C-alpha positions in Angstrom: 36.9 28.3 -60.5 33.6 30.3 -61.1 36.0 33.5 -61.7 38.4 31.5 -63.8 35.1 30.1 -66.0 33.9 33.9 -66.1 37.1 35.1 -67.7 37.9 32.1 -70.1 38.7 34.6 -72.9 41.3 36.1 -71.1 43.7 33.1 -70.8 45.1 33.0 -74.5 45.6 36.9 -74.0 47.6 36.2 -70.6 49.7 33.9 -72.2 50.5 36.1 -75.1 51.4 39.0 -73.0 53.4 36.7 -70.4 55.5 35.5 -73.4 55.8 38.9 -74.8 57.3 40.8 -71.7 59.4 37.7 -70.6 61.2 37.4 -73.9 61.4 41.2 -74.5 63.1 41.3 -70.8 65.3 38.2 -71.2 68.6 37.6 -73.2 68.0 36.9 -76.9 68.8 33.2 -76.5 66.1 32.7 -74.2 62.8 32.2 -76.0 59.2 31.4 -74.6 58.0 30.1 -77.9 56.0 27.4 -76.0 53.6 30.4 -74.4 53.1 31.5 -78.0 51.8 28.2 -79.1 49.9 27.5 -76.0 47.6 30.6 -76.5 46.0 29.2 -79.7 45.3 25.7 -78.3 43.9 27.1 -75.2 41.6 29.0 -77.2 40.7 26.0 -79.3 39.8 24.0 -76.1 38.1 26.7 -74.2 36.8 29.2 -77.0 35.0 29.7 -80.1 36.4 29.7 -83.5 36.6 33.2 -83.9 38.7 33.5 -80.7 40.9 30.6 -81.8 41.7 32.3 -85.2 42.4 35.5 -83.2 44.7 33.6 -80.7 46.7 31.9 -83.7 47.1 35.4 -85.5 48.0 37.2 -82.1 50.8 34.4 -81.6 52.6 34.9 -85.0 52.3 38.4 -84.5 53.8 38.4 -81.0 56.6 35.9 -82.2 57.4 37.9 -85.4 57.7 40.9 -83.1 59.9 39.4 -80.8 62.2 37.8 -83.6 62.4 41.4 -85.4 63.2 43.2 -82.1 66.3 40.7 -81.6 67.3 40.7 -85.4 66.4 36.8 -86.1 63.6 37.5 -88.4 65.8 37.2 -91.3 67.7 33.8 -90.3 66.8 30.4 -90.5 66.1 30.0 -86.7 63.5 32.7 -86.9 61.8 31.5 -90.0 61.7 28.0 -88.1 60.5 29.3 -84.9 57.8 31.4 -86.8 56.7 28.5 -89.0 56.1 26.2 -86.0 53.9 28.8 -84.1 51.9 29.5 -87.5 51.6 25.5 -87.7 50.4 25.0 -84.5 47.9 28.0 -84.6 46.6 26.4 -87.8 46.3 23.1 -86.0 44.3 24.8 -83.2 41.6 25.8 -85.6 41.4 22.1 -86.6 41.2 20.8 -82.9 38.5 23.7 -82.4 36.6 22.2 -85.3 36.9 18.5 -84.1 36.0 19.6 -80.6 32.8 21.3 -81.7 31.8 18.4 -83.7 32.3 16.1 -80.6 30.0 18.7 -78.4 27.6 18.6 -81.1 27.5 14.8 -81.2 27.4 14.8 -77.3 24.4 17.0 -77.0 22.7 15.0 -79.2 23.3 11.9 -77.6 22.2 13.6 -74.2 18.8 14.6 -76.1 18.1 11.0 -77.3 18.7 9.9 -73.8 16.3 12.3 -72.3 13.6 11.5 -75.0 14.0 7.9 -74.2 13.7 8.4 -70.4 10.5 10.5 -71.2 9.1 8.0 -73.1 10.0 5.0 -71.0 9.8 6.7 -67.5 7.3 9.4 -67.9 6.8 11.9 -65.0 3.8 11.0 -63.2 1.1 13.7 -62.4 1.9 16.1 -59.5 -1.5 15.0 -57.7 -4.2 12.3 -58.0 -7.1 13.5 -55.8 -5.7 13.8 -52.2 -2.4 12.1 -53.2 0.6 14.5 -54.0 3.3 12.6 -56.0 6.9 13.3 -56.8 9.7 11.3 -58.2 13.5 11.8 -58.6 15.9 9.8 -60.7 19.5 9.6 -60.7 21.4 7.4 -63.3 24.9 6.0 -62.3 26.4 6.5 -65.9 26.8 10.5 -66.0 25.9 10.8 -69.5 23.0 8.8 -69.3 19.3 9.9 -68.3 18.2 6.5 -67.5 19.5 3.2 -66.1 18.2 0.1 -64.5 16.0 1.4 -61.9 12.2 2.1 -63.0 9.1 3.6 -61.2 5.5 3.7 -62.3 2.5 5.4 -61.1 -1.2 4.9 -62.8 -4.6 5.9 -61.6 -7.1 2.9 -62.2 -10.4 2.0 -61.4 -9.1 0.2 -58.3 -7.0 2.9 -57.0 -3.8 4.5 -57.4 -1.3 1.9 -58.4 2.6 2.2 -58.2 5.5 0.3 -59.0 9.4 0.8 -58.2 11.9 -1.8 -59.4 15.5 -2.4 -59.8 16.8 -4.5 -62.9 19.7 -6.7 -62.1 22.9 -4.5 -63.2 23.2 -0.9 -64.4 23.7 1.5 -67.5 22.0 1.1 -70.9 22.2 -2.7 -71.4 19.1 -2.8 -68.8 16.5 -0.5 -70.7 15.1 -3.6 -72.6 14.0 -5.0 -69.2 12.8 -1.8 -67.9 10.7 -1.4 -70.9 9.4 -4.8 -70.4 8.4 -4.4 -67.2 6.7 -1.0 -67.3 4.8 -2.1 -70.6 3.3 -5.1 -68.5 2.5 -2.8 -65.5 0.8 -0.3 -67.2 -1.7 -3.0 -69.0 -2.1 -5.0 -65.8 -2.6 -2.0 -63.6 -5.9 -1.4 -65.7 -7.1 -5.1 -65.8 -6.0 -7.0 -62.6 -8.3 -6.8 -59.6 -5.6 -7.2 -57.1 -1.9 -6.1 -56.7 -1.1 -9.9 -56.4 -2.5 -10.3 -60.2 -0.3 -7.5 -61.2 3.0 -9.1 -60.0 1.9 -12.3 -61.7 1.6 -10.5 -64.9 5.0 -9.2 -64.4 6.5 -12.4 -63.7 4.8 -14.0 -67.1 6.1 -11.0 -69.1 9.7 -11.2 -67.8 9.6 -14.9 -68.4 8.7 -14.6 -71.8 11.2 -12.0 -72.8 14.0 -14.2 -71.1 13.0 -17.3 -73.2 13.0 -15.3 -76.6 15.9 -14.3 -78.9 16.0 -10.7 -77.2 17.0 -12.1 -73.9 16.5 -9.6 -71.1 18.3 -9.5 -67.7 17.9 -12.1 -65.2 15.6 -10.8 -62.4 14.2 -7.5 -61.2 13.4 -6.9 -57.7 10.1 -4.8 -57.4 7.8 -3.4 -54.9 4.0 -2.6 -55.9 1.9 -0.5 -54.0 -2.1 -0.1 -54.3 -3.7 3.0 -52.5 -7.6 2.7 -52.8 -9.5 5.7 -53.9 -11.6 5.4 -50.5 -10.0 4.4 -47.3 -6.6 5.4 -45.5 -4.6 2.2 -46.2 -2.3 0.8 -48.9 -1.5 -2.8 -49.9 2.1 -3.5 -50.9 3.3 -6.6 -52.4 7.2 -6.7 -52.3 9.1 -9.0 -54.8 12.8 -9.0 -53.2 13.0 -5.3 -52.9 14.2 -2.9 -50.3 11.3 -2.2 -47.8 9.4 1.1 -48.3 9.4 3.5 -45.7 6.4 5.2 -44.0 7.1 8.7 -42.9 4.4 9.7 -40.5 3.7 13.1 -38.8 6.3 14.4 -35.9 9.0 13.0 -38.2 8.4 9.3 -37.4 9.9 6.8 -39.9 9.4 3.2 -39.8 10.3 0.4 -42.6 7.3 -1.5 -44.2 8.8 -5.1 -44.2 6.8 -7.8 -46.2 5.2 -10.2 -43.7 6.8 -12.8 -46.1 10.0 -12.8 -48.1 9.8 -13.3 -51.9 12.3 -13.8 -54.9 12.8 -11.1 -57.4 10.6 -11.0 -60.5 11.7 -13.8 -63.0 13.3 -16.3 -60.2 9.8 -17.2 -58.8 10.1 -20.5 -60.3 13.2 -21.3 -58.0 11.0 -21.7 -55.2 7.3 -21.7 -56.1 4.9 -20.1 -53.6 2.2 -17.5 -53.7 2.7 -13.9 -53.4 1.5 -12.2 -50.1 -0.2 -8.8 -50.0 0.3 -6.8 -46.9 -2.2 -4.1 -45.8 -1.1 -1.1 -43.7 -2.5 2.0 -42.5 -2.0 5.2 -44.6 -3.3 8.2 -42.2 -3.7 11.6 -43.8 -0.4 13.4 -43.8 1.7 10.3 -44.1 4.2 9.7 -46.8 5.0 6.6 -48.8 8.7 6.2 -49.9 9.7 3.8 -52.4 13.2 3.7 -53.4 15.6 1.2 -55.0 19.1 0.2 -53.3 20.9 2.9 -54.9 19.8 5.1 -51.9 20.6 2.8 -49.1 23.9 1.2 -50.7 25.5 4.6 -51.3 28.9 4.9 -49.2 31.0 7.3 -47.9 34.7 6.9 -48.4 35.1 5.0 -45.2 32.2 2.4 -46.6 29.5 3.2 -44.3 26.0 3.1 -46.0 23.6 5.9 -46.1 20.8 5.7 -43.7 17.6 7.3 -45.0 15.9 6.7 -41.7 18.3 8.8 -39.9 17.9 11.7 -42.5 14.5 11.9 -42.4 13.6 11.2 -38.5 12.8 14.4 -36.7 12.1 16.4 -39.7 8.9 18.1 -41.0 8.3 18.1 -44.7 5.4 20.2 -46.3 5.2 17.8 -49.1 6.9 14.9 -51.1 9.1 17.1 -53.1 10.6 18.5 -50.1 11.3 14.8 -48.4 13.0 13.7 -51.7 15.1 16.8 -52.0 16.4 16.3 -48.7 17.3 12.7 -49.2 19.1 13.4 -52.3 21.0 16.2 -50.6 22.1 13.9 -47.8 23.0 11.1 -50.1 25.3 13.3 -52.3 26.8 14.9 -49.1 27.4 11.4 -47.6 29.0 10.0 -50.8 30.6 13.4 -51.6 28.9 13.5 -54.9 29.9 10.2 -56.2 26.9 8.0 -57.5 28.0 4.7 -58.5 24.4 3.0 -58.9 21.3 4.0 -60.2 18.9 5.6 -58.0 15.0 6.1 -58.4 12.7 7.6 -55.7 9.1 7.8 -55.6 7.1 9.8 -52.5 3.3 9.9 -52.1 1.9 12.0 -49.7 -1.9 11.6 -48.6 -3.5 14.9 -48.0 -5.2 15.9 -44.9 -9.1 16.1 -45.5 -9.1 19.7 -45.8 -6.5 19.3 -48.6 -8.9 16.7 -50.6 -10.9 18.2 -53.5 
């Protein structure tokens, strides 16, 4: 395939040469008109306007030469065949222009989607104090740059605060809820003294939007993490989201399950109860991994789920970028490259004392 892609310009030429040689060395009643019309159509799909026009001229010239060689150029059958080749060559030019117009529109849509992603999901800084940060995002809709998963990182007076969430559903229709959650998070992260207060603000924001005319999706699973500027610990609030993973030195990985389960955001009214914040050690060299269920629910052809713990255990990673790259390579290999759900990954590594500024 790489060789073929590098030599696309040869395809129409090969079709014309094959048609000419076959027609020349076969009886007069045998015609490969199909190859002559295939050449400009192939050029229309693969090559530029100029190449398409040249392929059409070449097809007409080749057909005319063969018709002249066998003495058919002056009769009605020869005229009909040459007219058919010329007509298809003209249509090939039209097809080439239509495909070019489609490609321009598709590229424009991609650029708009990328601009939306950068606005809604800006890439966080690579480091905040002793913390090194990396994110990865994979949308289920191939041509989209954003889906229903979300992440946020904000440096606040209370510490570095992080959010990873998953809106019910997938695709472009979930962006409204993503925007609501991230907008509320950015505001609350600066004002609320605790992660519990942030979770409450997110809940109220989603409930307000759900009651309005522009109804958002029903619920959002989310996990909030707060890493104080001083101290080797982190605080977690989990609202129905997959448990984060803590990667420690020597390849040890453990799940940070919440002490008490909680319903997703916007569903808290179904079972009213106070949120719980869990505090866990965050030693130097450790990496906190927040992710959405697109990672753990990725399946291979036999239906087996991807296991991130097995992928990370026993390995040594110099930083969060390498850890996330390993995870993405692992899940793509596990699924055979088939991504069926949005996936957001956020990794934060606490540097050792000599790495801190």
